[in-house]
N, CA, C and O of each residue as an XYZ file, in Angstrom:
636
protein
N    -110.380    -12.868   -145.275
C    -110.431    -14.330   -145.251
C    -111.362    -14.787   -146.368
O    -112.512    -14.354   -146.451
N    -110.859    -15.650   -147.207
C    -111.626    -16.097   -148.356
C    -112.623    -17.184   -148.013
O    -112.671    -17.693   -146.893
N    -113.416    -17.522   -149.017
C    -114.433    -18.550   -148.827
C    -113.827    -19.902   -148.495
O    -114.393    -20.661   -147.708
N    -112.671    -20.212   -149.094
C    -112.033    -21.492   -148.806
C    -111.717    -21.617   -147.321
O    -111.904    -22.681   -146.730
N    -111.245    -20.544   -146.728
C    -110.871    -20.609   -145.319
C    -112.080    -20.599   -144.396
O    -112.038    -21.186   -143.314
N    -113.139    -19.948   -144.805
C    -114.380    -20.003   -144.026
C    -114.962    -21.408   -144.052
O    -115.419    -21.918   -143.029
N    -114.943    -22.027   -145.215
C    -115.425    -23.400   -145.346
C    -114.545    -24.332   -144.523
O    -115.048    -25.223   -143.837
N    -113.237    -24.128   -144.591
C    -112.308    -24.954   -143.830
C    -112.532    -24.810   -142.334
O    -112.585    -25.811   -141.619
N    -112.662    -23.594   -141.854
C    -112.890    -23.362   -140.425
C    -114.211    -23.976   -139.976
O    -114.283    -24.583   -138.908
N    -115.248    -23.821   -140.780
C    -116.541    -24.432   -140.450
C    -116.424    -25.947   -140.386
O    -116.959    -26.577   -139.475
N    -115.727    -26.528   -141.348
C    -115.533    -27.981   -141.354
C    -114.746    -28.465   -140.154
O    -115.064    -29.504   -139.576
N    -113.711    -27.712   -139.772
C    -112.921    -28.102   -138.597
C    -113.770    -28.066   -137.333
O    -113.652    -28.945   -136.479
N    -114.621    -27.058   -137.210
C    -115.507    -26.970   -136.034
C    -116.517    -28.112   -136.018
O    -116.772    -28.705   -134.970
N    -117.088    -28.420   -137.176
C    -118.032    -29.539   -137.266
C    -117.315    -30.853   -136.965
O    -117.867    -31.721   -136.289
N    -116.095    -31.000   -137.461
C    -115.314    -32.197   -137.167
C    -115.048    -32.359   -135.688
O    -115.091    -33.475   -135.172
N    -114.773    -31.260   -134.990
C    -114.547    -31.314   -133.546
C    -115.807    -31.758   -132.815
O    -115.732    -32.549   -131.875
N    -116.965    -31.255   -133.241
C    -118.231    -31.661   -132.614
C    -118.453    -33.156   -132.808
O    -118.810    -33.853   -131.858
N    -118.249    -33.654   -134.012
C    -118.422    -35.088   -134.272
C    -117.409    -35.928   -133.485
O    -117.740    -37.015   -133.012
N    -116.184    -35.427   -133.347
C    -115.163    -36.139   -132.574
C    -115.587    -36.253   -131.112
O    -115.481    -37.326   -130.517
N    -116.061    -35.167   -130.537
C    -116.517    -35.196   -129.142
C    -117.709    -36.138   -128.985
O    -117.766    -36.920   -128.036
N    -118.660    -36.061   -129.915
C    -119.814    -36.953   -129.857
C    -119.402    -38.421   -129.967
O    -119.955    -39.280   -129.279
N    -118.445    -38.699   -130.821
C    -117.990    -40.078   -130.989
C    -117.371    -40.618   -129.704
O    -117.590    -41.775   -129.346
N    -116.606    -39.792   -129.017
C    -115.916    -40.259   -127.812
C    -116.879    -40.442   -126.640
O    -116.746    -41.407   -125.888
N    -117.835    -39.548   -126.470
C    -118.651    -39.575   -125.250
C    -119.948    -40.372   -125.354
O    -120.573    -40.633   -124.326
N    -120.371    -40.763   -126.531
C    -121.629    -41.500   -126.653
C    -121.383    -43.006   -126.652
O    -120.303    -43.456   -127.035
N    -122.387    -43.799   -126.222
C    -122.181    -45.239   -126.052
C    -122.490    -46.098   -127.266
O    -122.472    -47.323   -127.147
N    -122.768    -45.533   -128.407
C    -123.241    -46.335   -129.533
C    -122.175    -46.814   -130.485
O    -122.344    -46.668   -131.695
N    -121.076    -47.384   -129.999
C    -120.032    -47.871   -130.907
C    -120.395    -49.222   -131.499
O    -120.251    -49.433   -132.703
N    -120.860    -50.127   -130.672
C    -121.230    -51.470   -131.132
C    -122.584    -51.816   -130.509
O    -122.813    -51.582   -129.323
N    -123.477    -52.377   -131.332
C    -124.768    -52.855   -130.835
C    -124.781    -54.372   -130.864
O    -124.377    -54.991   -131.848
N    -125.251    -54.964   -129.769
C    -125.384    -56.419   -129.692
C    -126.867    -56.723   -129.541
O    -127.467    -56.401   -128.515
N    -127.453    -57.331   -130.541
C    -128.865    -57.736   -130.574
C    -129.813    -56.605   -130.198
O    -130.835    -56.849   -129.557
N    -129.500    -55.401   -130.576
C    -130.344    -54.224   -130.342
C    -130.721    -54.005   -128.886
O    -131.584    -53.174   -128.603
N    -130.103    -54.723   -127.952
C    -130.417    -54.546   -126.530
C    -129.244    -53.925   -125.778
O    -129.439    -53.283   -124.746
N    -128.038    -54.110   -126.284
C    -126.851    -53.624   -125.584
C    -126.040    -52.748   -126.529
O    -125.691    -53.164   -127.634
N    -125.745    -51.539   -126.084
C    -124.899    -50.630   -126.842
C    -123.607    -50.442   -126.072
O    -123.631    -50.120   -124.885
N    -122.477    -50.643   -126.740
C    -121.173    -50.544   -126.094
C    -120.441    -49.328   -126.599
O    -120.311    -49.137   -127.808
N    -119.957    -48.494   -125.683
C    -119.166    -47.331   -126.025
C    -117.731    -47.505   -125.572
O    -117.325    -48.601   -125.186
N    -116.970    -46.437   -125.617
C    -115.576    -46.502   -125.190
C    -115.451    -46.495   -123.665
O    -114.499    -47.054   -123.121
N    -116.407    -45.866   -122.971
C    -116.352    -45.770   -121.513
C    -117.434    -46.582   -120.814
O    -117.196    -47.176   -119.763
N    -118.616    -46.601   -121.403
C    -119.727    -47.269   -120.740
C    -120.655    -47.887   -121.777
O    -120.599    -47.568   -122.965
N    -121.501    -48.774   -121.293
C    -122.474    -49.422   -122.153
C    -123.869    -49.196   -121.619
O    -124.043    -48.844   -120.452
N    -124.857    -49.394   -122.460
C    -126.248    -49.260   -122.064
C    -126.942    -50.574   -122.385
O    -126.942    -51.029   -123.529
N    -127.537    -51.180   -121.356
C    -128.226    -52.450   -121.502
C    -129.662    -52.270   -121.030
O    -129.898    -52.066   -119.839
N    -130.621    -52.342   -121.941
C    -132.041    -52.142   -121.630
C    -132.284    -50.853   -120.850
O    -133.069    -50.838   -119.902
N    -131.616    -49.777   -121.244
C    -131.822    -48.471   -120.632
C    -130.995    -48.202   -119.390
O    -131.077    -47.106   -118.835
N    -130.207    -49.155   -118.936
C    -129.373    -48.983   -117.748
C    -127.912    -48.850   -118.166
O    -127.369    -49.717   -118.851
N    -127.290    -47.760   -117.748
C    -125.887    -47.512   -118.106
C    -124.956    -48.148   -117.091
O    -125.272    -48.208   -115.903
N    -123.818    -48.619   -117.553
C    -122.806    -49.198   -116.687
C    -121.441    -49.142   -117.351
O    -121.330    -49.004   -118.569
N    -120.406    -49.251   -116.532
C    -119.050    -49.237   -117.073
C    -118.768    -50.507   -117.855
O    -119.326    -51.568   -117.575
N    -117.890    -50.374   -118.842
C    -117.467    -51.530   -119.627
C    -115.958    -51.703   -119.478
O    -115.247    -50.758   -119.134
N    -115.485    -52.891   -119.734
C    -114.059    -53.146   -119.738
C    -113.452    -52.462   -120.953
O    -113.925    -52.634   -122.077
N    -112.415    -51.694   -120.720
C    -111.763    -50.987   -121.828
C    -110.690    -51.900   -122.410
O    -109.674    -52.172   -121.772
N    -110.934    -52.369   -123.638
C    -110.018    -53.273   -124.306
C    -109.009    -52.485   -125.125
O    -109.072    -51.257   -125.186
N    -108.085    -53.190   -125.749
C    -107.023    -52.568   -126.534
C    -107.583    -51.703   -127.658
O    -107.091    -50.597   -127.887
N    -108.598    -52.186   -128.358
C    -109.188    -51.419   -129.448
C    -109.783    -50.113   -128.935
O    -109.671    -49.075   -129.588
N    -110.416    -50.168   -127.764
C    -110.997    -48.958   -127.185
C    -109.904    -47.961   -126.808
O    -110.044    -46.760   -127.040
N    -108.822    -48.461   -126.229
C    -107.709    -47.584   -125.836
C    -107.070    -46.928   -127.059
O    -106.750    -45.739   -127.038
N    -106.886    -47.707   -128.122
C    -106.315    -47.149   -129.351
C    -107.212    -46.084   -129.947
O    -106.754    -44.993   -130.287
N    -108.494    -46.403   -130.075
C    -109.423    -45.433   -130.649
C    -109.489    -44.187   -129.790
O    -109.471    -43.069   -130.306
N    -109.564    -44.372   -128.499
C    -109.662    -43.239   -127.583
C    -108.420    -42.358   -127.642
O    -108.529    -41.133   -127.687
N    -107.246    -42.972   -127.642
C    -106.018    -42.174   -127.662
C    -105.858    -41.409   -128.977
O    -105.485    -40.236   -128.969
N    -106.135    -42.061   -130.093
C    -105.992    -41.374   -131.377
C    -107.077    -40.320   -131.588
O    -106.799    -39.257   -132.143
N    -108.305    -40.596   -131.156
C    -109.374    -39.605   -131.315
C    -109.140    -38.393   -130.415
O    -109.386    -37.259   -130.825
N    -108.670    -38.628   -129.202
C    -108.402    -37.498   -128.300
C    -107.199    -36.683   -128.770
O    -107.222    -35.454   -128.705
N    -106.153    -37.354   -129.241
C    -104.995    -36.636   -129.783
C    -105.401    -35.851   -131.031
O    -105.008    -34.697   -131.203
N    -106.181    -36.480   -131.892
C    -106.691    -35.786   -133.069
C    -107.552    -34.589   -132.684
O    -107.496    -33.545   -133.335
N    -108.346    -34.739   -131.629
C    -109.165    -33.627   -131.151
C    -108.332    -32.472   -130.636
O    -108.655    -31.310   -130.883
N    -107.254    -32.785   -129.914
C    -106.361    -31.731   -129.412
C    -105.681    -30.999   -130.574
O    -105.568    -29.774   -130.556
N    -105.235    -31.745   -131.575
C    -104.627    -31.129   -132.757
C    -105.670    -30.307   -133.504
O    -105.366    -29.244   -134.046
N    -106.885    -30.802   -133.526
C    -107.975    -30.091   -134.191
C    -108.275    -28.759   -133.506
O    -108.566    -27.771   -134.180
N    -108.208    -28.722   -132.192
C    -108.392    -27.464   -131.468
C    -107.302    -26.473   -131.865
O    -107.581    -25.290   -132.061
N    -106.061    -26.948   -131.984
C    -104.967    -26.072   -132.429
C    -105.220    -25.571   -133.851
O    -104.919    -24.418   -134.161
N    -105.767    -26.421   -134.714
C    -106.082    -26.009   -136.093
C    -107.160    -24.932   -136.093
O    -107.084    -23.971   -136.858
N    -108.154    -25.091   -135.241
C    -109.223    -24.094   -135.156
C    -108.677    -22.776   -134.629
O    -109.047    -21.709   -135.119
N    -107.793    -22.843   -133.626
C    -107.187    -21.615   -133.091
C    -106.388    -20.899   -134.173
O    -106.483    -19.678   -134.303
N    -105.603    -21.640   -134.951
C    -104.842    -21.021   -136.051
C    -105.772    -20.388   -137.076
O    -105.508    -19.291   -137.568
N    -106.854    -21.077   -137.395
C    -107.802    -20.531   -138.369
C    -108.502    -19.289   -137.827
O    -108.763    -18.343   -138.571
N    -108.803    -19.294   -136.541
C    -109.423    -18.113   -135.934
C    -108.435    -16.944   -135.868
O    -108.821    -15.792   -136.063
N    -107.173    -17.240   -135.597
C    -106.147    -16.188   -135.613
C    -106.022    -15.590   -137.011
O    -105.757    -14.398   -137.164
N    -106.214    -16.423   -138.021
C    -106.179    -15.929   -139.392
C    -107.321    -14.942   -139.633
O    -107.154    -13.975   -140.376
N    -108.467    -15.176   -139.019
C    -109.585    -14.236   -139.128
C    -109.177    -12.850   -138.632
O    -109.528    -11.827   -139.221
N    -108.422    -12.851   -137.524
C    -108.051    -11.592   -136.885
C    -106.868    -10.913   -137.571
O    -106.881     -9.698   -137.773
N    -105.847    -11.691   -137.931
C    -104.601    -11.103   -138.429
C    -104.368    -11.279   -139.924
O    -103.549    -10.565   -140.504
N    -105.077    -12.221   -140.566
C    -104.962    -12.482   -141.997
C    -103.516    -12.711   -142.440
O    -103.003    -12.048   -143.341
N    -102.879    -13.681   -141.768
C    -101.494    -14.021   -142.107
C    -101.443    -15.373   -142.809
O    -102.207    -16.281   -142.482
N    -100.538    -15.498   -143.774
C    -100.425    -16.729   -144.548
C    -100.012    -17.921   -143.693
O    -100.473    -19.040   -143.919
N     -99.142    -17.683   -142.709
C     -98.676    -18.814   -141.908
C     -99.810    -19.433   -141.099
O     -99.823    -20.648   -140.898
N    -100.758    -18.631   -140.633
C    -101.904    -19.182   -139.911
C    -102.832    -19.947   -140.847
O    -103.424    -20.950   -140.449
N    -102.963    -19.478   -142.094
C    -103.794    -20.178   -143.066
C    -103.239    -21.575   -143.332
O    -103.966    -22.568   -143.293
N    -101.953    -21.630   -143.599
C    -101.326    -22.914   -143.911
C    -101.313    -23.819   -142.681
O    -101.603    -25.010   -142.787
N    -100.979    -23.265   -141.514
C    -100.888    -24.074   -140.305
C    -102.244    -24.645   -139.908
O    -102.322    -25.796   -139.479
N    -103.315    -23.862   -140.042
C    -104.649    -24.366   -139.729
C    -105.031    -25.531   -140.621
O    -105.547    -26.540   -140.140
N    -104.783    -25.402   -141.913
C    -105.089    -26.484   -142.845
C    -104.215    -27.699   -142.613
O    -104.694    -28.832   -142.633
N    -102.923    -27.460   -142.391
C    -101.993    -28.564   -142.155
C    -102.364    -29.328   -140.884
O    -102.366    -30.559   -140.880
N    -102.676    -28.612   -139.817
C    -103.073    -29.270   -138.565
C    -104.397    -30.012   -138.719
O    -104.599    -31.054   -138.095
N    -105.296    -29.488   -139.540
C    -106.545    -30.197   -139.814
C    -106.297    -31.530   -140.504
O    -106.943    -32.531   -140.193
N    -105.356    -31.535   -141.442
C    -105.001    -32.786   -142.125
C    -104.372    -33.771   -141.144
O    -104.705    -34.956   -141.156
N    -103.463    -33.289   -140.294
C    -102.821    -34.163   -139.302
C    -103.864    -34.733   -138.339
O    -103.823    -35.918   -138.009
N    -104.803    -33.886   -137.884
C    -105.865    -34.353   -136.988
C    -106.701    -35.433   -137.660
O    -107.026    -36.449   -137.045
N    -107.049    -35.209   -138.929
C    -107.814    -36.207   -139.666
C    -107.072    -37.524   -139.806
O    -107.676    -38.591   -139.703
N    -105.763    -37.458   -140.041
C    -104.969    -38.690   -140.152
C    -104.893    -39.430   -138.822
O    -104.938    -40.660   -138.795
N    -104.779    -38.690   -137.715
C    -104.800    -39.338   -136.400
C    -106.132    -40.046   -136.176
O    -106.163    -41.184   -135.708
N    -107.217    -39.380   -136.507
C    -108.541    -39.974   -136.299
C    -108.760    -41.187   -137.198
O    -109.342    -42.185   -136.772
N    -108.295    -41.099   -138.438
C    -108.421    -42.245   -139.345
C    -107.622    -43.430   -138.811
O    -108.076    -44.572   -138.889
N    -106.441    -43.164   -138.271
C    -105.629    -44.241   -137.690
C    -106.351    -44.895   -136.514
O    -106.380    -46.121   -136.405
N    -106.930    -44.083   -135.638
C    -107.665    -44.630   -134.498
C    -108.880    -45.431   -134.921
O    -109.134    -46.513   -134.392
N    -109.634    -44.899   -135.876
C    -110.829    -45.602   -136.340
C    -110.456    -46.884   -137.086
O    -111.138    -47.900   -136.948
N    -109.387    -46.843   -137.870
C    -108.948    -48.046   -138.593
C    -108.482    -49.121   -137.620
O    -108.772    -50.301   -137.812
N    -107.766    -48.723   -136.585
C    -107.316    -49.689   -135.575
C    -108.512    -50.317   -134.871
O    -108.547    -51.530   -134.667
N    -109.478    -49.505   -134.503
C    -110.685    -50.001   -133.840
C    -111.432    -50.971   -134.756
O    -111.866    -52.039   -134.325
N    -111.572    -50.589   -136.011
C    -112.266    -51.440   -136.980
C    -111.547    -52.769   -137.153
O    -112.175    -53.828   -137.158
N    -110.227    -52.708   -137.295
C    -109.461    -53.932   -137.496
C    -109.508    -54.873   -136.300
O    -109.607    -56.088   -136.465
N    -109.438    -54.316   -135.107
C    -109.437    -55.163   -133.914
C    -110.821    -55.715   -133.579
O    -110.924    -56.775   -132.961
N    -111.871    -55.025   -133.969
C    -113.228    -55.497   -133.690
C    -113.899    -56.170   -134.882
O    -115.030    -56.638   -134.757
N    -113.241    -56.231   -136.023
C    -113.908    -56.735   -137.228
C    -114.371    -58.185   -137.085
O    -115.438    -58.533   -137.593
N    -113.609    -59.030   -136.417
C    -114.045    -60.412   -136.223
C    -115.240    -60.490   -135.283
O    -116.096    -61.362   -135.432
N    -115.298    -59.586   -134.321
C    -116.378    -59.584   -133.337
C    -117.691    -59.093   -133.936
O    -118.765    -59.550   -133.543
N    -117.609    -58.174   -134.876
C    -118.810    -57.555   -135.421
C    -119.395    -58.345   -136.584
O    -120.528    -58.078   -136.984
N    -118.676    -59.293   -137.133
C    -119.172    -60.039   -138.293
C    -120.455    -60.833   -138.036
O    -121.290    -60.913   -138.936
N    -120.652    -61.417   -136.863
C    -121.905    -62.169   -136.686
C    -123.126    -61.283   -136.912
O    -123.058    -60.065   -136.744
N    -124.224    -61.892   -137.287
C    -125.423    -61.134   -137.638
C    -126.056    -60.442   -136.438
O    -126.859    -59.527   -136.622
N    -125.727    -60.840   -135.235
C    -126.348    -60.238   -134.059
C    -125.614    -58.989   -133.561
O    -126.085    -58.324   -132.639
N    -124.476    -58.670   -134.160
C    -123.670    -57.526   -133.727
C    -123.498    -56.555   -134.900
O    -123.253    -56.978   -136.030
N    -123.628    -55.243   -134.624
C    -123.471    -54.266   -135.697
C    -122.775    -53.012   -135.170
O    -122.737    -52.757   -133.966
N    -122.227    -52.242   -136.105
C    -121.595    -50.973   -135.756
C    -122.686    -49.971   -135.412
O    -123.780    -50.018   -135.974
N    -122.386    -49.062   -134.485
C    -123.377    -48.095   -134.037
C    -123.128    -46.679   -134.535
O    -122.232    -46.432   -135.342
N    -123.942    -45.758   -134.038
C    -123.886    -44.371   -134.503
C    -122.617    -43.657   -134.050
O    -122.117    -42.802   -134.780
N    -122.079    -43.973   -132.880
C    -120.845    -43.327   -132.413
C    -119.673    -43.696   -133.320
O    -118.798    -42.874   -133.591
N    -119.670    -44.932   -133.779
C    -118.655    -45.403   -134.717
C    -118.724    -44.584   -136.010
O    -117.693    -44.191   -136.556
N    -119.926    -44.334   -136.486
C    -120.120    -43.533   -137.693
C    -119.674    -42.090   -137.444
O    -119.059    -41.477   -138.317
N    -119.979    -41.540   -136.260
C    -119.531    -40.187   -135.912
C    -118.008    -40.082   -135.971
O    -117.470    -39.079   -136.439
N    -117.320    -41.111   -135.499
C    -115.856    -41.103   -135.542
C    -115.322    -41.030   -136.963
O    -114.402    -40.264   -137.247
N    -115.901    -41.826   -137.853
C    -115.459    -41.810   -139.250
C    -115.821    -40.484   -139.928
O    -115.025    -39.944   -140.696
N    -117.010    -39.964   -139.650
C    -117.402    -38.677   -140.235
C    -116.438    -37.584   -139.785
O    -115.990    -36.772   -140.594
N    -116.125    -37.567   -138.503
C    -115.201    -36.570   -137.964
C    -113.845    -36.642   -138.651
O    -113.282    -35.617   -139.037
N    -113.327    -37.844   -138.802
C    -112.008    -38.022   -139.414
C    -111.980    -37.478   -140.841
O    -111.066    -36.737   -141.202
N    -112.965    -37.836   -141.646
C    -112.955    -37.411   -143.048
C    -113.278    -35.932   -143.204
O    -112.752    -35.280   -144.105
N    -114.138    -35.391   -142.341
C    -114.416    -33.948   -142.406
C    -113.142    -33.167   -142.102
O    -112.845    -32.179   -142.773
N    -112.386    -33.604   -141.090
C    -111.140    -32.912   -140.731
C    -110.134    -32.977   -141.871
O    -109.504    -31.974   -142.205
N    -109.983    -34.138   -142.460
C    -109.035    -34.307   -143.558
C    -109.416    -33.427   -144.753
O    -108.562    -32.742   -145.317
N    -110.670    -33.445   -145.131
C    -111.126    -32.655   -146.274
C    -111.047    -31.160   -145.959
O    -110.633    -30.374   -146.813
N    -111.435    -30.757   -144.752
C    -111.385    -29.338   -144.374
C    -109.950    -28.823   -144.354
O    -109.688    -27.691   -144.760
N    -109.028    -29.645   -143.886
C    -107.625    -29.258   -143.911
C    -107.116    -29.068   -145.327
O    -106.376    -28.125   -145.606
N    -107.513    -29.964   -146.223
C    -107.113    -29.834   -147.632
C    -107.709    -28.578   -148.254
O    -107.040    -27.883   -149.017
N    -108.959    -28.288   -147.931
C    -109.588    -27.065   -148.444
C    -108.864    -25.842   -147.896
O    -108.690    -24.850   -148.605
N    -108.435    -25.910   -146.621
C    -107.755    -24.789   -145.994
C    -106.439    -24.415   -146.658
O    -106.082    -23.239   -146.710
N    -105.724    -25.396   -147.159
C    -104.435    -25.074   -147.780
C    -104.516    -25.018   -149.304
O    -103.541    -24.655   -149.962
N    -105.663    -25.372   -149.866
C    -105.802    -25.434   -151.325
C    -105.486    -24.099   -151.990
O    -104.698    -24.049   -152.934
N    -106.083    -23.035   -151.515
C    -105.889    -21.743   -152.175
C    -104.455    -21.258   -152.031
O    -103.905    -20.651   -152.950
N    -103.846    -21.527   -150.875
C    -102.446    -21.106   -150.675
C    -101.533    -21.841   -151.669
O    -100.642    -21.238   -152.270
N    -101.764    -23.122   -151.828
C    -100.933    -23.902   -152.744
C    -101.198    -23.449   -154.176
O    -100.267    -23.324   -154.973
N    -102.458    -23.206   -154.501
C    -102.812    -22.760   -155.841
C    -102.153    -21.408   -156.167
O    -101.596    -21.239   -157.251
N    -102.216    -20.462   -155.247
C    -101.610    -19.145   -155.515
C    -100.080    -19.259   -155.582
O     -99.443    -18.530   -156.342
N     -99.494    -20.158   -154.802
C     -98.051    -20.353   -154.872
C     -97.648    -20.955   -156.227
O     -96.665    -20.524   -156.830
N     -98.390    -21.927   -156.691
C     -98.071    -22.557   -157.971
C     -98.280    -21.591   -159.137
O     -97.560    -21.664   -160.133
N     -99.255    -20.687   -159.028
C     -99.505    -19.718   -160.087
C     -98.388    -18.670   -160.148
O     -98.136    -18.088   -161.203
N     -97.723    -18.436   -159.019
C     -96.661    -17.420   -158.986
C     -95.334    -17.936   -159.520
O     -94.425    -17.145   -159.769
N     -95.206    -19.230   -159.698
C     -93.947    -19.804   -160.172
C     -93.814    -19.625   -161.662
O     -92.816    -20.045   -162.247
């Protein structure tokens, strides 16, 4: 297994960690530094409680969870490549990483678009969980591209 695939596998694992952190933490939106709203619950002055799940939350949650499931499949393919060193696992791991990243970008873009009017006032800001979601999406996309880069390069050199 080459360095490109080790880097890709590491990136996919880091992307999965960020995806999980984004989904389970409450810091998606901050309102006046006293209330943090997440996808499942909010924290108000240190007290956690359930929040109403709106359309933007459902979209982000569905795309991030689907992207996470695809990301697990990408990691499994990359790990199988460690054991068997087959080209199809190399390509499939990278390809699934790209698909997972695109799902996450779609979910984050939908969330951003639906909440953009709400977050514009000066008293409301994006939180750390929101940033984790975007980091996860781009890490997955880049790691998937790195995963298939060498395969595509060696194929083009053989033509």
